[in-house]
Structure formats: C-alpha cells, structure tokens
C-alpha positions in Angstrom: -18.2 -26.6 -2.1 -15.9 -23.7 -2.9 -13.0 -25.4 -1.0 -13.7 -28.6 -2.8 -13.5 -26.8 -6.1 -10.3 -25.1 -5.2 -8.6 -28.3 -4.3 -9.8 -30.1 -7.4 -8.5 -27.5 -9.8 -5.2 -27.0 -8.0 -2.4 -28.5 -10.1 0.8 -27.1 -8.8 2.2 -26.1 -5.4 3.4 -22.7 -6.7 2.2 -20.3 -9.4 4.7 -17.8 -10.6 2.7 -14.9 -12.0 4.3 -12.7 -14.7 2.4 -9.7 -16.1 3.8 -8.9 -19.6 3.5 -5.6 -21.4 6.1 -4.1 -23.7 9.2 -5.9 -22.2 10.7 -7.3 -25.4 14.2 -6.3 -24.4 14.0 -8.0 -21.0 11.6 -10.9 -21.1 14.2 -13.5 -22.2 16.3 -13.0 -19.1 13.2 -13.1 -16.9 12.0 -16.3 -18.4 15.5 -17.9 -18.2 15.6 -17.1 -14.5 12.1 -18.4 -13.6 12.4 -21.5 -15.7 15.8 -22.3 -14.1 14.1 -22.8 -10.7 15.3 -25.8 -8.7 11.8 -26.3 -7.3 10.0 -28.7 -9.7 6.3 -28.1 -8.9 5.6 -24.7 -10.5 3.0 -23.3 -12.9 4.4 -20.3 -14.9 1.4 -18.1 -15.5 2.1 -15.4 -18.0 -0.5 -12.6 -18.3 -0.6 -11.0 -21.8 -1.7 -7.4 -21.3 -2.0 -6.8 -25.0 1.2 -5.1 -25.9 2.3 -4.7 -29.5 6.1 -5.0 -29.3 6.4 -8.8 -29.8 7.0 -9.7 -26.1 4.5 -12.5 -26.2 6.0 -14.0 -29.3 9.1 -14.6 -27.2 7.0 -16.2 -24.5 5.3 -18.5 -27.0 8.7 -19.5 -28.3 9.8 -20.6 -24.8 6.4 -22.4 -24.4 7.2 -24.4 -27.5 10.9 -25.0 -27.1 11.9 -24.9 -23.4 12.1 -28.2 -21.4 9.6 -26.7 -18.9 7.5 -25.1 -21.7 4.5 -27.3 -20.9 4.3 -25.6 -17.5 3.9 -22.2 -19.1 0.3 -21.1 -19.3 -0.7 -17.9 -21.1 -3.7 -15.9 -20.2 -4.7 -12.9 -22.4 -6.6 -9.8 -21.3 -9.4 -8.6 -23.5 -7.5 -5.3 -23.9 -4.6 -3.5 -22.2 -5.8 -3.0 -18.6 -2.7 -2.1 -16.6 -0.7 -3.7 -13.9 -3.4 -3.8 -11.2 -5.9 -5.6 -13.4 -3.1 -7.9 -14.6 -2.3 -9.0 -11.1 -5.9 -9.6 -10.2 -6.4 -11.8 -13.3 -3.4 -13.8 -12.3 -4.9 -14.3 -8.8 -8.1 -15.4 -10.4 -6.4 -17.9 -12.7 -3.7 -19.2 -10.5 -3.9 -23.0 -9.8 -1.1 -23.2 -7.2 -1.3 -23.3 -3.4 1.1 -20.3 -3.2 1.5 -17.4 -5.6 4.7 -15.5 -6.3 4.9 -12.4 -8.6 7.8 -11.6 -10.9 8.0 -8.4 -12.9 8.8 -9.1 -16.6 12.0 -7.1 -16.6 13.5 -8.5 -13.4 15.1 -11.9 -12.5 15.2 -14.3 -9.6 17.9 -16.6 -8.2 17.7 -20.3 -9.1 16.8 -21.5 -5.6 14.2 -18.7 -4.9 11.1 -20.8 -4.8 12.8 -23.7 -3.1 13.9 -21.5 -0.3 10.7 -19.6 0.1 8.5 -22.7 -0.2 10.6 -24.6 2.3 10.2 -21.8 4.9 6.5 -21.6 4.2 6.0 -25.3 4.9 8.3 -25.4 8.0 6.5 -22.5 9.7 3.0 -22.8 8.2 3.6 -19.2 7.0 1.1 -17.2 5.0 3.8 -14.9 3.6 7.5 -15.5 3.1 9.7 -12.5 2.1 13.0 -13.0 0.4 15.7 -10.3 0.4 16.5 -8.6 -2.9 19.1 -6.6 -4.8 18.2 -3.3 -6.5 20.1 -2.7 -9.8 20.0 0.9 -11.1 20.8 1.2 -14.8 20.6 4.8 -16.0 22.6 6.1 -19.0 24.9 3.0 -18.9 25.9 3.6 -15.2 25.0 0.5 -13.1 24.7 0.7 -9.3 23.8 -2.3 -7.1 22.3 -2.1 -3.6 21.4 -5.1 -1.5 18.3 -5.0 0.7 18.6 -7.8 3.2 16.1 -8.8 5.9 17.2 -10.3 9.2 16.1 -14.0 9.6 12.9 -13.6 11.5 9.6 -15.5 12.1 6.4 -13.8 13.2 4.0 -16.5 14.4 1.4 -14.7 16.5 -1.5 -12.3 15.7 -0.4 -8.7 15.2 3.3 -9.5 15.6 4.2 -8.8 12.0 2.0 -5.7 11.8 3.7 -4.3 14.9 7.1 -4.8 13.2 6.1 -3.4 9.9 4.5 -0.2 11.2 7.2 0.7 13.7 8.7 3.0 11.2 7.9 4.3 7.7 10.2 2.0 5.8 9.7 -1.1 7.9 9.2 -3.5 5.0 9.3 -3.5 1.2 6.4 -1.8 -0.6 6.6 -4.1 -3.6 4.5 -7.3 -4.1 7.1 -9.2 -5.9 9.5 -11.6 -4.1 6.8 -12.6 -1.5 5.6 -16.2 -1.6 1.9 -15.8 -0.6 -0.6 -18.4 0.4 -3.3 -17.9 -2.2 -6.0 -18.2 0.5 -4.8 -14.8 1.8 -6.1 -13.2 -1.4 -9.2 -15.3 -1.8 -10.4 -15.6 1.8 -10.1 -11.9 2.3 -11.3 -10.9 -1.2 -8.2 -8.8 -1.7 -7.7 -7.0 -5.0 -5.0 -4.8 -6.5 -6.0 -1.2 -7.4 -5.8 0.1 -11.0 -3.0 2.6 -10.6 0.4 2.8 -12.4 2.5 4.6 -9.8 3.0 3.0 -6.3 0.6 0.3 -7.5 2.2 -2.3 -5.2 2.2 0.1 -2.2 -1.5 0.6 -2.4 -1.9 -3.1 -1.8 1.0 -4.0 0.5 0.3 -1.2 3.0 -2.5 -3.2 4.6 -1.4 -6.7 3.8 0.2 -7.2 7.2 -3.2 -6.7 8.9 -4.6 -9.9 7.2 -1.9 -12.4 8.3 -0.5 -13.8 11.5 2.3 -16.1 10.3 5.2 -14.5 8.3 8.8 -15.4 7.7 11.6 -13.1 6.5 14.7 -14.6 4.9 18.1 -13.0 4.5 18.8 -14.8 1.3 18.8 -12.6 -1.9 16.3 -14.2 -4.1 15.2 -11.3 -6.4 17.0 -8.9 -8.7 15.0 -5.6 -9.2 16.1 -3.6 -12.2 15.4 0.2 -12.3 15.7 1.7 -15.8 15.0 5.1 -17.3 11.4 5.7 -18.3 9.8 2.8 -16.3 6.6 3.6 -14.5 8.0 2.4 -11.2 10.7 5.0 -11.4 8.5 8.1 -11.3 11.3 10.6 -10.7 13.2 9.7 -14.0 10.4 10.3 -16.4 10.3 13.3 -18.8 6.5 13.6 -18.8 4.1 12.6 -16.0 0.3 12.9 -16.7 -1.4 14.4 -13.7 -4.2 11.8 -13.8 -1.7 9.1 -12.9 -0.9 10.9 -9.7 -4.6 11.6 -9.0 -5.3 7.9 -9.3 -2.5 7.2 -6.8 -3.9 9.8 -4.4 -7.4 8.2 -4.7 -5.9 4.7 -4.0 -4.2 6.0 -0.8 -7.5 7.7 0.3 -9.2 4.3 -0.2 -6.7 2.7 2.1 -7.4 5.3 4.7 -11.1 4.5 4.5 -10.4 0.8 5.1 -8.7 1.4 8.4 -11.8 1.6 10.6 -11.6 -2.1 11.4 -8.1 -1.6 12.8 -8.8 1.2 15.3 -8.6 -1.1 18.3 -5.3 -2.6 17.2 -2.1 -1.6 19.1 -0.3 -0.7 15.9 -3.1 1.6 14.6 -1.4 5.0 15.4 1.8 4.0 13.6 -0.2 2.6 10.7 -2.0 6.0 10.4 1.3 7.8 10.6 2.7 5.7 7.8 -0.4 6.4 5.6 -0.2 10.1 6.4 3.5 10.2 5.6 2.7 8.7 2.3 0.8 11.9 1.6 4.0 13.8 2.3 6.0 11.7 -0.1 3.4 12.2 -2.8 3.6 16.0 -2.3 7.4 15.9 -2.2 7.4 14.1 -5.6 4.9 16.6 -7.0 7.2 19.4 -6.1 10.3 17.7 -7.2 8.8 16.8 -10.6 6.5 19.8 -11.1 8.1 20.7 -14.5 7.3 17.2 -15.8 3.7 17.0 -14.5 0.9 18.2 -16.8 -1.4 19.9 -16.0 0.0 21.3 -12.8 -1.4 21.0 -9.3 -2.9 24.0 -7.5 -2.0 24.9 -4.0 -5.4 23.9 -2.8 -5.1 20.5 -4.4 -1.8 20.0 -2.6 -3.4 20.8 0.7 -6.3 18.4 0.0 -3.9 15.5 -0.4 -3.5 15.5 3.4 -7.2 14.5 3.9 -7.3 12.3 7.0 -10.0 10.1 8.5 -8.7 11.0 12.0 -10.2 13.5 14.3 -8.1 15.9 16.4 -9.5 14.3 19.6 -8.5 10.8 18.3 -4.9 11.9 17.5 -4.5 13.6 20.9 -5.4 10.3 22.5 -2.7 8.4 20.7 -0.1 6.8 22.9 2.3 6.5 19.9 3.2 8.8 17.0 1.0 11.5 18.4 3.1 14.6 17.5 3.9 13.7 13.8 0.3 12.6 13.3 -0.9 15.9 14.8 1.3 18.0 12.5 0.2 16.0 9.4 -3.4 16.3 10.4 -3.2 20.1 10.8 -1.7 20.4 7.3 -5.0 19.2 5.9 -6.9 21.8 7.9 -4.9 24.9 6.9 -5.7 27.3 4.1 -3.5 26.9 1.0 0.0 27.8 1.8 2.7 29.2 -0.7 4.5 26.2 -2.1 7.9 27.0 -0.7 6.6 27.4 2.8 4.6 24.2 2.6 7.7 22.2 1.5 9.8 23.7 4.2 7.2 22.7 6.8 7.0 19.2 5.4 10.8 18.8 5.4 11.0 20.0 9.0 8.7 17.2 10.2 10.1 14.4 8.0 
C-alpha cells in the first residue's frame, strides 16, 4: 500500500530541494540557475525556515512571474528549525523520483539535472555525484578551485564504500550536488541530524553503506560559494558558541554507535579510521579557533572527544589502518594532556 501511495503522489521525476533562511542577497542567483535547467520534469521545492530578511518574498515573486513559477512549491516550517530539520522536511514533502539539494546561496550549471538524471537512468544508479567548483569570496578577494571526480561507475555491493573509505578525503562531505534516488532515504529511514557545523558530513559519512550503484561524473555541475560569516565556514567566524561544537561532537558519536552493523564489512577498519580522524579535525578546529569559542573547552573535554566504540583487541586485529586507529584509540584512554603536547601528538599522526 505504501508503494502504491508513493507512486500515486509522485508528480515529477526530480525534486530540487532548497532550504531558505536569511539569503536575501543570494537567492536570486540561486533561483535563476535552478529555473534555467534544461531538464523539464522538475519540482522546485523551497523550504521556508522562517527567516525575517525578505528572502521568501523574492521566492514568491519568482513563483508568480517566472515561466516555470508554477513548478515552485513552498513549504513553511512552523518555526526556525535549522538546516537538518529543513532537509528532513524536504525529504518528507518531495514528490520526485529523485531528490537533489541546492544551498540557497549557491548556483548550478544549466545542464546539471539533465546530466545527472541521464547517468542515473543509464546505470540504474542510486546516487550520481557531479563535480563542483568552490568559490571563496573573503574581503572582496575571489579564489576558484575545481574539484573534479574521475568518470567512474560502482555497480556492485560494497564497491563504492571501499572507494570512499580508502582515505580520509575520498569523497565530498556535502549533500548538495548528488542526485539521490528518494527510496534511499525512505527505505532506510535516513534522517539528517540537527547540527549547524558539518551538518552534511554527519549524514554523508555513512551514506555509501546504504547503496550499491553509484556514478561519479567529471562534469562541473555545482558552484559552491564560501563567504565570511557562513555557518559552513567555521574558521572564519568571529564568535562560535560552544554548544554548536558539542552538537557536532554528539552527531559524530551517534555515527560511531551506528557502525555495529558494518563490523563484518571489508571496509570497516578504514571507515572507523575516517570517523576517528574526524575527532582529530574537530579538536584541531577547537585549538585553532579557541579565542572565538565561548565558553572554552577543558582539557578533559578535549580528551573525551576521542571516545571510540572499538576495543584494543579489535583494533589489534585490523588488517588495515591498524596503527593510526591504535594511536587515536589510545588518545581517548590517556589522562588529560597539556594542550600544546596534545596538538603536537595529533599533528604527528595526521
């Protein structure tokens, strides 16, 4: 009955989901780019997260005046609930066969959906990743950097996960610029966590473990803008509330607790190394931005970030990533160390 209901309500092949909150200066260029898509069968689902800067007035203007305005659907949250809840609401409301997220201050290329959808249908792929260009814009200085994937298809169980976890930065941590079969979310009851920093990472880390058919495309389909003061650019903020970082730490710990089902997988040691290295990067950011974080972290709190679900016996039995996992595991067992010595040790194993 559920599958019948799903098919009955589905109206478009692709839903582009756009969470909107205080992006008045950027939302026009985002809307211009998504509405210029060459692929015709798209639902543009805009999530109103209850901002007060007039961003949604611009969306409603496009809804009324743009030739594709009838395909713009606005869903409003009951109150401001943050990016994780926004993405979850979009997933719940989406009527497409596939979903594609765009941040409301970024843009996409005109053929983005055409290219990704074509690859998904040719290979019966659950995920299709496009390549992207990062555009840093700080104090009027613009720097562009392309991040291009090789043209690859992963069409067997565990093949994509093996590729992703072979090294720390094996694939992008962001959820945007991935065309996702909506059944991946719904069949596995996947949800985004309610965190502001590394919110995508807390979801995408385990995403490869739920899929078997994935395509990477070398075509640049997404333009990712980094600006001063954005939540995604943690290191450029003047003030960082400690509770934001604590929420991120809790999200990573929840990911660790979800790895039990993967212990028999061949990629499990490298997955755990990647998760444990995430602890290192959190600590590194805490030290780098310690003057901006309020209140400050104690040395014991720093040590506790390295909590691991692994036992010493289990790590010693790893055939891969044994030494780095061992060092990271031991950090969580030590008494609090002076901050300078801790950071030197972390940098030595990086």
